[in-house]
C-alpha positions in Angstrom: 90.2 76.6 97.1 90.9 75.3 100.6 90.5 71.7 99.4 92.9 72.3 96.6 95.4 73.8 99.0 95.2 70.8 101.3 95.9 68.5 98.3 98.8 70.8 97.2 100.3 70.8 100.7 100.5 67.0 100.6 102.9 67.3 97.7 105.1 70.0 99.2 108.2 69.7 101.3 107.7 70.6 105.0 108.1 74.4 104.6 107.1 76.2 107.8 105.5 79.2 106.2 103.2 77.0 104.1 102.2 74.3 106.5 100.2 74.6 109.8 102.1 73.3 112.8 98.9 72.2 114.6 97.5 68.7 114.4 95.9 67.3 111.3 92.6 66.8 113.1 92.5 70.5 114.1 93.3 71.5 110.5 90.4 69.4 109.2 88.1 70.9 111.8 89.0 74.5 110.7 88.6 73.5 107.1 84.9 72.6 107.8 84.3 76.3 108.5 84.7 77.0 104.8 81.2 75.5 104.4 79.9 78.6 106.2 81.6 81.0 103.8 84.6 81.6 106.1 88.0 82.0 104.5 91.6 82.8 105.7 90.8 86.5 105.8 88.3 85.8 108.5 90.5 83.4 110.4 93.4 85.8 110.6 91.3 88.9 111.3 89.7 87.4 114.4 92.8 85.6 115.6 95.0 88.7 115.4 92.5 90.9 117.3 92.2 88.3 120.1 95.9 87.7 120.3 96.7 91.4 120.6 94.0 91.8 123.2 95.4 89.0 125.2 99.0 90.3 125.1 98.4 94.0 125.6 95.6 94.0 128.2 96.2 93.3 131.8 92.7 92.4 133.0 90.6 95.2 131.5 93.4 97.8 131.4 95.4 98.4 128.2 99.2 98.5 128.8 99.4 101.9 127.0 103.2 102.3 127.2 103.8 99.0 125.5 101.0 99.6 123.0 102.2 102.9 121.8 105.8 101.6 121.7 104.8 98.7 119.6 102.5 100.8 117.4 105.4 103.1 116.7 107.7 100.2 115.9 105.0 98.8 113.5 104.8 102.2 111.8 108.6 102.3 111.2 108.5 98.8 109.9 105.7 99.7 107.5 107.7 102.6 106.1 110.6 100.2 105.7 108.5 97.9 103.6 107.3 100.7 101.5 110.9 101.7 100.7 112.2 98.2 100.2 109.3 96.5 98.3 108.1 97.3 94.8 105.0 95.0 94.8 102.1 94.7 97.3 102.5 90.9 97.4 106.1 91.4 98.7 104.9 93.5 101.6 102.1 91.1 102.4 104.2 88.0 102.4 107.1 89.5 104.3 104.6 90.2 107.2 102.8 86.9 106.9 106.0 84.8 106.7 107.4 86.5 109.8 104.0 86.1 111.6 103.9 82.4 110.6 107.4 81.9 112.1 106.2 83.5 115.3 103.1 81.2 115.8 105.1 78.5 117.7 106.4 81.1 120.1 102.9 82.5 120.6 101.5 79.0 121.3 104.1 78.5 124.0 103.2 81.9 125.6 99.4 81.4 125.6 96.8 79.7 123.5 94.0 82.1 123.6 90.5 80.6 123.8 87.9 81.8 121.3 84.9 81.8 123.6 85.7 85.4 124.5 84.7 86.7 121.1 81.1 85.9 121.8 80.8 89.3 123.6 83.0 91.3 121.2 81.5 93.6 118.6 83.1 93.8 115.2 84.7 97.1 113.9 82.1 98.2 111.3 83.1 101.7 110.3 83.9 103.7 107.2 86.7 105.4 109.1 90.3 105.2 107.7 91.5 104.2 111.2 91.0 100.7 112.7 90.8 99.3 116.2 93.3 96.4 116.2 91.4 94.8 119.1 88.2 94.3 117.2 87.5 92.1 114.2 87.0 94.0 111.0 84.6 91.4 109.6 80.9 91.5 110.3 79.5 90.5 113.6 77.4 87.7 112.2 80.5 86.0 110.8 82.3 86.5 114.1 79.3 84.8 115.8 79.4 81.8 113.5 83.2 81.4 114.0 82.9 81.7 117.8 80.1 79.0 118.0 82.0 76.6 115.7 85.3 77.1 117.5 83.9 76.7 121.0 82.0 73.5 120.0 85.2 72.1 118.4 87.7 73.3 120.9 89.6 75.4 118.4 91.6 78.3 119.7 92.5 81.7 118.3 96.2 80.8 117.7 95.2 77.6 115.9 93.0 79.8 113.6 96.0 82.1 113.0 98.3 79.2 112.2 96.0 77.8 109.5 94.9 81.1 108.2 98.5 82.3 107.6 99.4 79.0 105.9 96.4 79.2 103.6 97.1 82.9 102.8 100.8 82.2 102.0 99.9 79.2 99.8 97.2 81.3 98.0 99.7 84.1 97.2 102.4 81.7 96.1 100.4 79.4 93.8 98.8 79.7 90.4 97.1 77.5 87.8 99.0 76.2 84.8 98.7 78.8 82.0 97.8 76.1 79.4 95.7 73.5 81.2 94.2 75.9 83.8 93.9 72.8 86.0 97.2 72.0 87.6 98.0 74.2 90.7 101.7 74.9 91.1 103.9 76.7 93.5 106.0 79.7 92.4 109.3 78.9 94.0 110.9 82.2 92.9 108.2 84.2 94.6 108.6 82.0 97.6 112.4 82.7 97.7 111.9 86.4 97.3 109.2 86.6 100.0 111.5 84.6 102.4 114.4 87.0 101.8 112.2 90.1 102.4 110.8 88.5 105.5 114.3 88.0 106.8 115.1 91.7 106.0 112.0 92.8 108.0 113.0 90.6 110.9 116.5 92.1 110.9 115.0 95.6 110.7 112.8 94.9 113.8 115.8 93.5 115.7 117.9 96.6 114.9 115.3 98.7 116.7 113.9 96.5 119.5 115.6 93.9 121.7 112.4 92.5 123.3 111.2 89.6 121.1 107.6 89.8 122.3 107.4 93.5 121.3 108.5 92.5 117.8 105.7 89.9 117.7 103.2 92.6 118.8 104.5 95.1 116.2 104.3 92.5 113.4 100.8 91.5 114.5 99.7 95.1 114.2 101.1 95.2 110.7 99.3 92.0 110.0 96.0 93.4 111.3 96.3 96.5 109.0 97.3 94.2 106.1 94.4 91.8 106.5 91.9 94.6 107.0 93.0 96.0 103.6 92.7 92.6 102.0 89.1 92.2 103.4 88.3 95.4 101.5 88.5 98.1 104.1 90.9 101.0 103.7 93.0 100.9 106.9 95.4 103.9 107.0 95.8 104.5 110.7 95.7 102.4 113.9 93.9 103.6 116.9 
């Protein structure tokens, strides 16, 4: 699927939510990880946990005031999406579209190195709560990703950029109903997702004036979303 996505992207206009902003060489490098069974779920899961850790921890201490404020903001935004969206794909893409638009700002703040995940354990639990600072995927996959990224100088935010682009393309494309061969882009769904993403952004801004807190809150939503897509039932954040 990733190969088909790369071919499709070559035929698309330069739409930010569907195209990585990092260099083509980095994109090709990340694409090579698919040979190890790694997909965009894995890329986003690890990247979000590392990014949230980097932003919310000062040394080894969690900035609890900011964390709980942003978690509360994420909860309100999640309830907003439940009210406003009738389909799961709408909720998913509103979060991923907004996150994709924030990647450039995150890259300017700090490009988190991936070597630090070598000592991080993954969150392997049947609990309905998730730890946003730990990857939800299995520890062996985390290890493979870490080794590959360290060897190829790939950072967490570069993983996030590519992972979000691939997820968005996957959710917005389908095969021709007759030939089952031609992959096409659903422009109506793209338009609807963009509009809902703008609504989510306006909702965030009506409650919070600090742009970085909005980024954090949306990343928390993204972490819950991707954990559910991986197949775990994330109902609460701890």
